[in-house]
PADREN-568446 format. One record per residue (C-alpha): residue in three letters; y, x, z. Coordinates in steps of 0.5 Angstrom, whole numbers, always signed. Each point is the difference from the previous one (the first is absolute). Layout:
(rec "ALA",(Y,X,Z))
...
END
This chain:
(rec "MET",(+583,+79,-77))
(rec "ARG",(-4,+2,-5))
(rec "HIS",(+0,+7,+2))
(rec "VAL",(-2,-2,+7))
(rec "LYS",(-6,-4,-2))
(rec "GLY",(-2,+6,-5))
(rec "ARG",(+1,+5,+6))
(rec "ILE",(-5,-5,+5))
(rec "ARG",(-5,+0,-6))
(rec "ASP",(+0,+7,+0))
(rec "LEU",(-1,+1,+7))
(rec "ALA",(-5,-5,+0))
(rec "ASP",(-4,+3,-6))
(rec "ARG",(+0,+7,+4))
(rec "ALA",(-2,-3,+6))
(rec "LEU",(-6,-3,-4))
(rec "LEU",(-2,+6,-3))
(rec "ARG",(+0,+4,+7))
(rec "LEU",(-6,-5,+2))
(rec "PRO",(-7,+3,-1))
(rec "VAL",(-4,-5,-4))
(rec "VAL",(+6,-4,-3))
(rec "GLY",(+4,+6,-2))
(rec "ARG",(-6,+3,-4))
(rec "LEU",(-1,-6,-3))
(rec "ILE",(+7,-1,-2))
(rec "ARG",(+0,+8,-2))
(rec "LEU",(-6,-1,-5))
(rec "SER",(+2,-7,-3))
(rec "ALA",(+7,+3,-2))
(rec "ALA",(-4,+7,-2))
(rec "LEU",(-4,-5,-4))
(rec "GLN",(+5,-4,-3))
(rec "TYR",(+4,+6,-2))
(rec "LEU",(-6,+4,-3))
(rec "GLN",(-2,-6,-4))
(rec "THR",(+7,-1,-3))
(rec "LEU",(+1,+7,-1))
(rec "ALA",(-7,+1,-4))
(rec "LEU",(+2,-6,-4))
(rec "VAL",(+7,+2,-2))
(rec "ILE",(-3,+7,-2))
(rec "SER",(-5,-2,-4))
(rec "SER",(+5,-4,-4))
(rec "ARG",(+3,+7,-2))
(rec "GLN",(+6,-1,+4))
(rec "THR",(+3,+6,+3))
(rec "ALA",(-1,+2,+7))
(rec "LEU",(+7,-1,+2))
(rec "ASP",(-1,-7,-3))
(rec "ALA",(-7,-1,+3))
(rec "VAL",(+3,+2,+7))
(rec "ALA",(+6,-4,+0))
(rec "ASN",(-4,-6,-2))
(rec "ALA",(-6,+1,+5))
(rec "ALA",(+6,+0,+5))
(rec "ARG",(+2,-7,-1))
(rec "VAL",(-7,-3,+2))
(rec "LEU",(+1,+3,+7))
(rec "ALA",(+2,-5,+5))
(rec "GLN",(+2,+4,+6))
(rec "GLN",(+7,+3,+0))
(rec "HIS",(-3,+7,+3))
(rec "PHE",(-5,+1,-6))
(rec "ARG",(+5,-2,-5))
(rec "ALA",(+5,+5,+3))
(rec "GLU",(-6,+5,+0))
(rec "ALA",(-1,-2,-8))
(rec "GLY",(+7,+1,-1))
(rec "GLN",(-1,+8,+2))
(rec "VAL",(-6,+0,-5))
(rec "THR",(+5,-2,-5))
(rec "GLN",(+5,+5,+1))
(rec "ALA",(-5,+6,+1))
(rec "ILE",(-3,-2,-7))
(rec "GLN",(+8,+0,-3))
(rec "ARG",(+0,+7,+3))
(rec "GLY",(-6,+2,-4))
(rec "GLU",(-5,+0,+5))
(rec "SER",(-7,-2,-2))
(rec "LEU",(-3,-7,+2))
(rec "SER",(-5,+2,+5))
(rec "MET",(+5,+5,+4))
(rec "ALA",(+6,-6,+0))
(rec "MET",(-5,-4,+3))
(rec "ARG",(+0,+4,+6))
(rec "HIS",(+6,-4,+2))
(rec "LEU",(-5,-7,+1))
(rec "SER",(-3,+0,+7))
(rec "MET",(-4,-6,-3))
(rec "ILE",(-4,+4,-5))
(rec "PRO",(-6,+4,+3))
(rec "PRO",(+0,+7,-2))
(rec "VAL",(-7,-1,-3))
(rec "CYS",(+4,-4,-5))
(rec "ARG",(+5,+5,-1))
(rec "GLN",(-5,+5,-2))
(rec "LEU",(-4,-5,-5))
(rec "ILE",(+7,-1,-3))
(rec "SER",(+1,+8,+0))
(rec "ALA",(-7,+1,-4))
(rec "GLY",(+2,-6,-5))
(rec "GLU",(+7,+4,-1))
(rec "GLN",(-4,+7,-2))
(rec "SER",(-5,-4,-4))
(rec "ALA",(+5,-4,-4))
(rec "ARG",(-3,-7,+3))
(rec "VAL",(+5,-2,+5))
(rec "GLY",(-1,-7,-1))
(rec "LYS",(-8,+0,+1))
(rec "MET",(+1,+4,+6))
(rec "THR",(+5,-4,+3))
(rec "ASP",(-4,-6,-1))
(rec "ARG",(-6,+3,+3))
(rec "ALA",(+4,+2,+6))
(rec "ALA",(+2,-8,+0))
(rec "ARG",(-7,-2,+0))
(rec "LEU",(-2,+5,+6))
(rec "VAL",(+6,-3,+4))
(rec "ASP",(-3,-7,-2))
(rec "SER",(-7,+2,+3))
(rec "TRP",(+3,+3,+6))
(rec "LEU",(+5,-7,+1))
(rec "GLU",(-7,-4,-1))
(rec "ASN",(-4,+4,+5))
(rec "ASP",(+6,-1,+5))
(rec "ARG",(+0,-7,-1))
(rec "LYS",(-7,-1,+1))
(rec "ARG",(+0,+4,+6))
(rec "ILE",(+6,-4,+3))
(rec "ALA",(-4,-7,-2))
(rec "ALA",(-6,+3,+3))
(rec "LEU",(+4,+1,+7))
(rec "LEU",(+3,-6,+0))
(rec "ASP",(-6,-5,-2))
(rec "PRO",(-3,+1,+8))
(rec "LEU",(+7,-1,+2))
(rec "LEU",(+2,-6,-4))
(rec "MET",(-7,-3,+2))
(rec "MET",(+2,+0,+7))
(rec "VAL",(+7,-3,-1))
(rec "VAL",(-4,-6,-4))
(rec "GLY",(-5,+0,+6))
(rec "GLY",(+6,-1,+5))
(rec "PHE",(+3,-5,-4))
(rec "VAL",(-6,-4,+0))
(rec "LEU",(-1,+1,+7))
(rec "VAL",(+7,-3,+2))
(rec "VAL",(-1,-6,-4))
(rec "VAL",(-7,-1,+3))
(rec "LEU",(+3,+0,+7))
(rec "ALA",(+6,-4,-2))
(rec "ILE",(-5,-5,-2))
(rec "LEU",(-5,+0,+6))
(rec "LEU",(+4,+2,+6))
(rec "PRO",(+3,-7,+0))
(rec "ILE",(-7,-4,-1))
(rec "PHE",(-2,+4,+6))
(rec "ASP",(+6,-2,+4))
(rec "LEU",(-1,-7,-2))
(rec "GLN",(-7,+0,+2))
(rec "SER",(+1,+3,+7))
(rec "MET",(+5,-5,+1))
(rec "VAL",(-4,-6,-2))
(rec "SER",(-6,+3,+4))
(rec "THR",(+4,+1,+6))
(rec "ARG",(+2,-8,+0))
(rec "PRO",(-3,-4,+5))
END
């Protein structure tokens, strides 16, 4: 039973990721969680292997957790963090380049934090854009609801008035 629920959840997660706007928000949110955790753990002087293992635990989607497991395996094989992160579809290429620059300059924690802040700004911009698009739609829905309530009150009054005026 647990296996079936996990499979259904995985299918639902993958379906949501395919949606144009929602998928991007989920991907960026997961990337932000992962990068923030990774930056925090790296800054606390843990090894890259421990850092990616701990960062993988914060991911909610099973699909991303599996990808993060591939990153852990790649680091165990001796790959650099930035090369291992190519397995993560949620991480934008710019972030991998920032982390690569951090590896070359021995400032991985700082560059990972910078990548997290970059993703955070993208996510905030997307949220603002979606809110700006949804505001007019929400106003129309509220206006429609008010119209229905007003009509529900006034139509019976008009019916009563027409019945009273037609009586002799």
